[in-house]
C-alpha positions as CSV (number, residue, x, y, z in Angstrom):
1,X,0.0,0.0,0.0
2,X,1.4,3.4,-1.0
3,X,1.2,6.0,1.7
4,X,2.0,9.7,1.6
5,X,5.7,10.2,1.7
6,X,7.0,13.7,2.1
7,X,7.4,14.3,-1.6
8,X,3.8,13.3,-2.3
9,X,2.5,15.5,0.4
10,X,4.6,18.5,-0.7
11,X,3.4,18.1,-4.3
12,X,-0.2,18.1,-3.2
13,X,0.0,21.2,-1.0
14,X,-2.2,21.5,2.0
15,X,-4.9,19.2,0.7
16,X,-7.4,19.5,3.6
17,X,-4.7,17.8,5.6
18,X,-6.4,18.5,8.9
19,X,-9.6,16.8,7.9
20,X,-8.3,13.9,5.8
21,X,-7.7,10.4,7.1
22,X,-4.7,9.2,5.0
23,X,-5.9,5.6,5.1
24,X,-9.0,6.5,3.2
25,X,-7.4,8.9,0.9
26,X,-4.5,6.6,-0.1
27,X,-6.6,3.5,-0.4
28,X,-8.9,5.0,-3.0
29,X,-6.2,7.1,-4.7
30,X,-4.1,4.0,-5.2
31,X,-7.0,1.9,-6.4
32,X,-8.1,4.6,-8.9
33,X,-4.6,5.0,-10.3
34,X,-4.5,1.3,-10.9
35,X,-8.0,0.6,-12.2
36,X,-9.6,3.9,-13.5
37,X,-6.9,6.1,-14.8
38,X,-5.3,3.6,-17.3
39,X,-8.5,3.2,-19.4
40,X,-9.8,6.8,-19.1
41,X,-8.8,7.9,-22.6
42,X,-10.1,4.7,-24.2
43,X,-13.4,5.0,-22.5
44,X,-13.6,8.7,-23.4
45,X,-13.0,7.9,-27.1
46,X,-15.6,5.1,-27.0
47,X,-18.2,7.4,-25.2
48,X,-18.5,4.6,-22.7
49,X,-19.7,4.2,-19.1
50,X,-17.9,1.1,-17.9
51,X,-20.3,-1.0,-15.9
52,X,-17.6,-3.6,-15.1
53,X,-15.4,-0.9,-13.7
54,X,-18.3,0.3,-11.6
55,X,-18.8,-3.2,-10.2
56,X,-15.1,-3.3,-9.2
57,X,-15.4,0.0,-7.5
58,X,-18.4,-1.3,-5.5
59,X,-16.3,-4.3,-4.4
60,X,-13.9,-1.9,-2.6
61,X,-16.8,-0.9,-0.3
62,X,-16.8,2.7,-1.6
63,X,-20.6,2.8,-1.7
64,X,-20.8,1.4,1.9
65,X,-18.7,4.1,3.5
66,X,-21.4,6.4,4.8
67,X,-24.0,3.9,5.7
68,X,-24.3,2.7,9.4
69,X,-22.7,-0.6,10.2
70,X,-26.1,-1.9,11.3
71,X,-27.4,-1.3,7.7
72,X,-24.5,-3.0,5.9
73,X,-22.2,0.0,5.7
74,X,-18.9,1.0,7.2
75,X,-20.1,3.9,9.4
76,X,-17.5,6.4,8.1
77,X,-17.7,10.1,9.1
78,X,-18.3,12.8,6.5
79,X,-14.6,13.8,6.9
80,X,-13.5,10.3,6.2
81,X,-15.8,10.0,3.2
82,X,-14.5,13.3,1.8
83,X,-11.0,12.0,2.2
84,X,-11.9,8.8,0.3
85,X,-13.8,10.7,-2.4
86,X,-10.9,13.1,-2.9
87,X,-8.5,10.2,-3.2
88,X,-10.7,8.5,-5.8
89,X,-10.9,11.7,-7.8
90,X,-7.2,12.4,-7.5
91,X,-6.2,9.0,-8.6
92,X,-8.8,8.6,-11.4
93,X,-8.4,11.8,-13.4
94,X,-11.9,11.1,-14.6
95,X,-14.5,13.6,-13.5
96,X,-17.6,12.1,-15.0
97,X,-17.0,8.6,-13.6
98,X,-16.1,9.8,-10.1
99,X,-19.2,12.1,-10.1
100,X,-21.3,9.1,-10.9
101,X,-20.0,7.4,-7.8
102,X,-20.7,10.6,-5.8
103,X,-24.3,10.7,-7.0
104,X,-24.7,7.0,-5.9
105,X,-23.6,7.9,-2.4
106,X,-25.8,11.0,-2.4
107,X,-28.8,8.9,-3.2
108,X,-27.9,6.4,-0.5
109,X,-27.7,9.2,2.0
110,X,-31.1,10.5,1.0
111,X,-32.7,7.0,1.2
112,X,-31.1,6.4,4.6
113,X,-32.4,9.7,6.0
114,X,-35.8,10.0,4.3
115,X,-36.7,6.6,3.0
116,X,-39.5,4.6,4.6
117,X,-38.6,1.2,6.2
118,X,-40.2,-0.5,3.2
119,X,-38.2,1.6,0.7
120,X,-35.0,0.9,2.6
121,X,-35.7,-2.8,2.7
122,X,-36.4,-2.9,-1.0
123,X,-33.5,-0.7,-2.3
124,X,-30.8,-0.2,0.3
125,X,-28.6,-3.3,-0.3
126,X,-28.9,-3.1,-4.0
127,X,-27.5,0.5,-3.8
128,X,-24.8,-0.4,-1.3
129,X,-23.6,-3.2,-3.5
130,X,-23.7,-1.1,-6.7
131,X,-26.1,-3.6,-8.3
132,X,-28.6,-0.8,-8.7
133,X,-27.4,2.6,-10.0
134,X,-29.2,5.7,-8.7
135,X,-29.8,9.0,-10.4
136,X,-30.9,12.3,-9.0
137,X,-33.4,14.0,-11.4
138,X,-34.3,17.6,-10.8
139,X,-33.2,19.5,-13.9
140,X,-35.7,20.0,-16.8
141,X,-35.0,21.3,-20.3
142,X,-37.1,24.4,-20.0
143,X,-36.6,25.1,-16.3
144,X,-33.1,23.9,-15.2
145,X,-33.4,23.5,-11.4
146,X,-35.7,26.5,-10.9
147,X,-38.3,24.9,-8.6
148,X,-41.1,27.4,-9.5
149,X,-40.6,26.6,-13.2
150,X,-40.7,22.7,-12.9
151,X,-43.4,21.2,-14.9
152,X,-43.2,17.6,-13.6
153,X,-46.3,16.8,-11.6
154,X,-48.2,14.2,-9.6
155,X,-51.9,14.4,-10.0
156,X,-53.0,13.0,-6.6
157,X,-56.3,11.5,-5.7
158,X,-57.8,11.4,-2.2
159,X,-56.5,7.9,-1.7
160,X,-52.9,8.9,-2.4
161,X,-52.9,7.3,-5.8
162,X,-52.4,9.2,-9.0
163,X,-50.6,9.8,-12.2
164,X,-46.9,11.0,-12.3
165,X,-45.5,12.9,-15.3
166,X,-41.7,13.6,-15.4
167,X,-39.6,15.2,-18.1
168,X,-36.1,15.3,-16.7
169,X,-32.9,16.1,-18.5
170,X,-29.1,16.1,-18.0
171,X,-29.1,13.9,-14.9
172,X,-25.9,12.1,-14.2
173,X,-26.2,8.3,-14.1
174,X,-29.7,8.5,-15.7
175,X,-28.9,6.5,-18.9
176,X,-27.9,3.5,-16.8
177,X,-30.0,4.0,-13.6
178,X,-32.3,1.5,-12.1
179,X,-33.5,3.9,-9.4
180,X,-34.3,7.6,-9.6
181,X,-35.0,10.3,-7.1
182,X,-37.1,12.8,-8.9
183,X,-38.9,16.1,-7.9
184,X,-42.4,16.9,-8.9
185,X,-45.3,19.1,-7.8
186,X,-48.2,17.3,-6.2
187,X,-51.5,18.6,-7.4
188,X,-54.6,17.8,-5.4
189,X,-58.1,19.2,-5.8
190,X,-58.7,21.8,-3.1
191,X,-55.1,22.0,-2.0
192,X,-52.1,24.2,-2.9
193,X,-49.4,22.4,-4.9
194,X,-46.6,20.9,-2.8
195,X,-43.1,19.9,-3.8
196,X,-42.5,16.1,-3.4
197,X,-39.5,13.8,-4.0
198,X,-40.3,10.4,-5.5
199,X,-38.3,7.2,-5.4
200,X,-38.9,5.3,-8.6
201,X,-37.7,2.1,-10.2
202,X,-37.0,2.4,-13.9
203,X,-35.6,0.3,-16.7
204,X,-34.5,0.6,-20.3
205,X,-38.1,1.1,-21.4
206,X,-38.4,4.4,-19.6
207,X,-34.9,5.9,-19.5
208,X,-33.5,7.4,-22.7
209,X,-30.1,6.8,-24.2
210,X,-27.1,8.7,-22.9
211,X,-27.0,12.4,-23.9
212,X,-24.9,13.2,-26.9
213,X,-22.8,15.8,-25.1
214,X,-19.7,17.5,-26.2
215,X,-17.9,15.9,-23.3
216,X,-18.6,14.0,-20.1
217,X,-18.6,10.8,-22.1
218,X,-17.2,8.5,-19.3
219,X,-20.2,9.3,-17.1
220,X,-23.8,8.3,-17.9
221,X,-25.8,11.6,-18.2
222,X,-29.3,11.0,-19.6
223,X,-32.9,12.1,-19.8
224,X,-36.2,10.7,-18.6
225,X,-39.7,11.0,-19.8
226,X,-42.6,9.4,-17.9
227,X,-46.2,10.4,-18.9
228,X,-49.2,9.7,-16.6
229,X,-47.6,6.7,-14.9
230,X,-49.4,5.1,-12.0
231,X,-47.8,6.3,-8.7
232,X,-48.5,6.0,-5.0
233,X,-47.6,8.4,-2.2
234,X,-47.2,5.6,0.3
235,X,-44.9,3.5,-1.9
236,X,-43.0,6.1,-3.9
237,X,-42.8,9.3,-2.0
238,X,-39.7,10.1,0.1
239,X,-40.4,11.5,3.5
240,X,-43.8,12.8,4.4
241,X,-46.2,15.7,3.8
242,X,-44.5,19.0,3.5
243,X,-40.9,17.7,3.6
244,X,-40.1,17.4,-0.1
245,X,-38.2,20.7,0.0
246,X,-36.1,19.4,2.9
247,X,-35.1,16.4,0.8
248,X,-34.2,18.7,-2.1
249,X,-32.2,21.0,0.1
250,X,-30.2,18.1,1.3
251,X,-29.5,16.9,-2.3
252,X,-28.4,20.4,-3.3
253,X,-26.3,20.8,-0.2
254,X,-24.4,17.6,-0.7
255,X,-24.0,18.2,-4.5
256,X,-22.6,21.7,-4.0
257,X,-20.1,20.3,-1.5
258,X,-18.9,17.3,-3.4
259,X,-18.5,18.8,-6.9
260,X,-15.8,21.3,-5.7
261,X,-14.0,18.4,-3.9
262,X,-14.0,16.5,-7.1
263,X,-12.7,19.4,-9.2
264,X,-10.0,20.4,-6.7
265,X,-8.7,16.8,-6.3
266,X,-8.6,16.4,-10.1
267,X,-6.8,19.7,-10.6
268,X,-4.1,18.7,-8.0
269,X,-3.1,15.9,-10.4
270,X,-3.1,18.4,-13.2
271,X,-0.9,20.7,-11.2
272,X,1.8,18.0,-10.9
273,X,1.6,17.3,-14.7
274,X,1.8,21.0,-15.4
275,X,5.0,21.3,-13.4
276,X,6.4,18.4,-15.3
277,X,5.5,19.8,-18.7
278,X,6.9,23.2,-17.8
279,X,10.3,21.6,-17.0
280,X,10.3,19.3,-19.9
281,X,9.2,21.6,-22.7
282,X,11.4,24.3,-23.9
283,X,11.1,27.6,-25.8
284,X,14.0,29.8,-27.0
285,X,16.4,27.3,-25.5
286,X,14.9,27.5,-22.0
287,X,12.4,25.4,-20.0
288,X,8.9,26.9,-20.1
289,X,9.0,27.2,-16.3
290,X,11.6,30.0,-16.8
291,X,8.9,32.4,-18.2
292,X,6.6,34.4,-16.0
293,X,3.7,33.9,-18.3
294,X,3.9,30.1,-17.8
295,X,4.5,30.5,-14.0
296,X,1.2,32.5,-13.8
297,X,-0.7,29.6,-15.4
298,X,0.7,27.1,-12.8
299,X,0.1,29.6,-10.0
300,X,-3.6,29.8,-11.1
301,X,-3.9,26.0,-10.9
302,X,-2.4,26.0,-7.4
303,X,-4.6,29.0,-6.3
304,X,-7.8,27.3,-7.3
305,X,-7.0,24.0,-5.4
306,X,-5.9,25.9,-2.3
307,X,-8.9,28.2,-2.3
308,X,-11.4,25.3,-2.7
309,X,-9.6,23.1,-0.1
310,X,-9.7,26.0,2.4
311,X,-13.4,26.5,1.9
312,X,-14.0,22.7,2.2
313,X,-12.1,22.6,5.4
314,X,-14.0,25.5,6.8
315,X,-17.3,23.9,6.1
316,X,-16.2,20.5,7.5
317,X,-15.2,22.3,10.7
318,X,-18.7,23.6,11.3
319,X,-20.5,20.3,11.6
320,X,-20.1,16.6,10.8
321,X,-22.9,16.5,8.3
322,X,-23.9,18.4,5.1
323,X,-23.9,22.1,5.7
324,X,-26.9,24.3,5.4
325,X,-24.8,27.4,4.9
326,X,-26.2,28.2,1.5
327,X,-24.0,31.2,0.8
328,X,-20.8,29.3,1.7
329,X,-21.9,26.3,-0.4
330,X,-22.7,28.5,-3.3
331,X,-19.4,30.3,-3.0
332,X,-17.6,27.0,-2.9
333,X,-19.2,25.7,-6.0
334,X,-19.0,28.9,-7.9
335,X,-15.2,29.2,-7.3
336,X,-14.6,25.6,-8.1
337,X,-16.6,25.5,-11.4
338,X,-15.7,29.0,-12.7
339,X,-12.0,29.2,-11.7
340,X,-11.5,25.4,-12.1
341,X,-12.5,25.7,-15.8
342,X,-10.2,28.7,-16.3
343,X,-7.3,26.9,-14.7
344,X,-7.9,23.8,-16.8
345,X,-7.8,26.0,-19.9
346,X,-4.4,27.3,-18.8
347,X,-3.1,23.7,-18.5
348,X,-4.6,23.0,-22.0
349,X,-2.6,25.9,-23.5
350,X,0.5,24.9,-21.6
351,X,0.6,21.5,-23.2
352,X,0.6,23.1,-26.7
353,X,-0.4,21.0,-29.7
354,X,-0.2,17.7,-27.8
355,X,-3.0,18.9,-25.5
356,X,-5.3,19.2,-28.4
357,X,-4.9,15.5,-29.3
358,X,-7.6,13.1,-28.3
359,X,-5.0,10.9,-26.6
360,X,-4.1,13.7,-24.2
361,X,-6.0,14.2,-20.9
362,X,-5.9,18.0,-21.2
363,X,-8.6,18.1,-23.9
364,X,-10.9,15.7,-21.9
365,X,-10.4,17.8,-18.7
366,X,-11.5,21.0,-20.5
367,X,-14.5,19.3,-22.1
368,X,-15.6,17.7,-18.9
369,X,-15.3,20.9,-16.9
370,X,-17.1,22.9,-19.6
371,X,-20.0,20.3,-19.4
372,X,-20.0,20.5,-15.6
373,X,-20.6,24.2,-15.7
374,X,-24.0,23.4,-17.2
375,X,-24.7,19.9,-15.8
376,X,-23.8,21.0,-12.3
377,X,-26.6,23.6,-12.2
378,X,-26.9,27.3,-12.9
379,X,-24.1,29.6,-11.8
380,X,-26.4,32.6,-11.7
381,X,-28.5,31.1,-8.9
382,X,-25.3,30.7,-6.8
383,X,-24.5,34.4,-7.4
384,X,-28.0,35.4,-6.4
385,X,-27.7,33.3,-3.2
386,X,-24.4,34.9,-2.3
387,X,-25.7,38.4,-3.0
388,X,-28.9,37.8,-0.9
389,X,-26.7,36.8,2.1
390,X,-24.4,39.8,1.6
391,X,-27.4,42.1,1.5
392,X,-29.0,40.5,4.5
393,X,-25.8,41.0,6.5
394,X,-25.6,44.6,5.4
395,X,-29.2,45.2,6.4
396,X,-28.7,43.6,9.8
397,X,-25.6,45.8,10.5
398,X,-27.6,48.8,9.4
399,X,-30.4,48.0,11.8
400,X,-28.1,47.4,14.7
401,X,-26.3,50.7,14.0
402,X,-29.5,52.6,13.9
403,X,-30.8,50.9,17.1
404,X,-27.6,51.9,18.9
C-alpha cells in the first residue's frame, strides 16, 4: 500500500490535511490510479460508461462508507468520506465517472435519511452493492433547477394514488440507472401544490439513451420521460407531507459540496503534470518554467486548489454533516466551477499542440469541466444566493447601528 511520503504531500500542498484520514485517501487514490486512470482515454473515445469498472469500485466498499454498520455500511464520518472521495478523484483523473460514484452515495444518504422502512428494505442493499445505480433528477430542459418553473407533476387523488409525469434532462447516471430520485409538484383538488420527492424504479423502457454531449462521455448523463404513470404516495414518496423541499435542500447541499472536492482533487493531479510539462518543454532554449507567463498559469492552478480546499475545510469544521450554509456552499461551488475551468484551460494551453490530441488528458479535462458548468446547475443562482446573504448581512448591521 502506498502512503503519503514527504514528496507526495509536498506536491499536493495542504490538501485539507487537517480533515483527511490518509488511510481512506490513499486506499482509494491507489485503487483509482491502478483501475480507473489507465482506461480513461479509451473510455472517453468510446463514449462509454464502464459498468464492469463500476462493479469493481463497488467491491472496494466505496458505496458502503457512509451507511451505518447496522445497515450494511462502514459507518465512516463525513470527513472520512470526503477523504476517500478526494483520493478517488485524484487517482482517477476522470471527473464524470467519479461524479457518478458521488451521485450514488448522495442517493444512498437520502434514502437512509428520508426513505421509509419499506423503501430501505427494498432498495438499500442493491444501492450499497452497486447492483442498482441511482440518479438524482431535478433539472428540466425548460426550467433547469428552478423549482417554480418545474413542470413535472403528480396528480394525486384522495387515496394517495395518482398519475406521475416527469420530463427530466441532463441527470448524471440516468442513462444506466435502475432507481431515480425525482422532484415533482403534487397537485390535489382543493389544496395548494406541494413539492415532493419520489423514489422510482426504472428500466431501459423508460430511460432514454445517454446524452450526446460535447464531453462528459465516461459518465452516464441522460434524460427521462414518464407520462401519466401510476404512482403511490405511500410507496414512492420520500419523507412525508411538506418535507419534499427538505429532501431537495439536502440533495443540493451535498451536491454543492462534493463537486468542488471532485474538481479540486482532479486539478491537483493536473498541477503535478503542469509542473512536469513546464520543466520538460522548452522555448527559446529555456524550459517553459523560466517564463513568467507560464508561471502564472501554474500559480492559477495552485490557487484554485488551495482556495477550494480551504473552503471545504471551513465547512467541515462547522459540523459533521452536510452544511446548510447556503451562501458558503454557493461560493464554494462557484469558485470551483468557474475558476477550475479557467485553470484547466491554462493547462490545456501549456501543453501546446499535444494537449489538443484526443489521446491527451488535457482536452478531456477541458470538455468535462465545460460540461460540468452546465450539468452542475446554474451559476447565476449561486451568485443570487451569495448576493442575498451579503445584502441580508448589510441590512442587519444597518439596523443594529440605527438601534444603537
